[in-house]
C-alpha positions in Angstrom: -160.8 18.8 -96.3 -156.9 18.7 -96.8 -156.5 21.1 -93.7 -159.7 20.8 -91.2 -158.0 22.3 -88.4 -157.0 25.3 -90.5 -160.9 25.5 -91.2 -162.2 25.4 -87.4 -159.6 27.8 -86.9 -160.9 30.3 -89.5 -164.3 29.9 -88.0 -163.1 30.1 -84.4 -161.1 33.6 -85.3 -164.4 35.1 -87.0 -165.7 36.0 -83.5 -162.1 37.5 -82.5 -159.8 40.4 -82.6 -157.5 40.4 -85.7 -155.7 43.0 -87.5 -153.8 43.2 -91.3 -150.8 41.7 -89.4 -153.0 38.7 -89.1 -154.1 38.8 -92.6 -150.5 39.6 -93.7 -149.5 36.5 -91.4 -152.3 34.3 -92.9 -150.8 35.2 -96.7 -147.3 34.3 -95.3 -149.1 30.7 -94.4 -150.5 29.8 -97.7 -147.3 31.0 -99.5 -145.3 28.5 -97.4 -148.5 25.9 -97.9 -148.4 26.2 -101.6 -144.6 26.1 -102.1 -143.2 25.0 -99.0 -139.5 24.8 -100.3 -139.5 29.1 -100.4 -138.0 30.4 -97.3 -140.2 33.4 -96.3 -139.0 35.1 -93.2 -142.0 37.3 -90.9 -140.0 38.0 -87.9 -140.8 41.6 -87.5 -144.7 40.6 -87.6 -146.8 40.8 -84.5 -149.4 39.0 -85.9 -151.1 35.7 -86.1 -152.3 32.9 -88.8 -155.7 33.5 -89.2 -155.0 29.3 -89.8 -154.2 29.3 -85.9 -156.0 30.2 -82.9 -156.1 33.6 -82.4 -156.3 34.4 -78.2 -160.1 34.8 -77.4 -158.6 37.5 -74.6 -156.5 39.1 -76.9 -156.9 43.4 -76.5 -155.9 46.2 -78.8 -152.6 46.5 -76.8 -151.6 43.1 -77.5 -152.7 43.6 -81.1 -150.5 46.4 -81.1 -153.4 48.8 -82.1 -153.0 52.4 -80.9 -155.3 54.0 -78.5 -156.1 56.3 -80.9 -157.7 54.0 -82.9 
């Protein structure tokens, strides 16, 4: 009930292409919520937080998934 928009985005994202990078960014997002004064950088990460909307037309190339997978 504290973050209804996060919950709604989790529901929407369950049918979208997500990767381990997205899980990583989501965990960083959780850390930032629970400890807002901690400076956590994720500049080199290509993922989205699952608390935000993942693009519906995201392709494997967009998600940095190699063709052999």
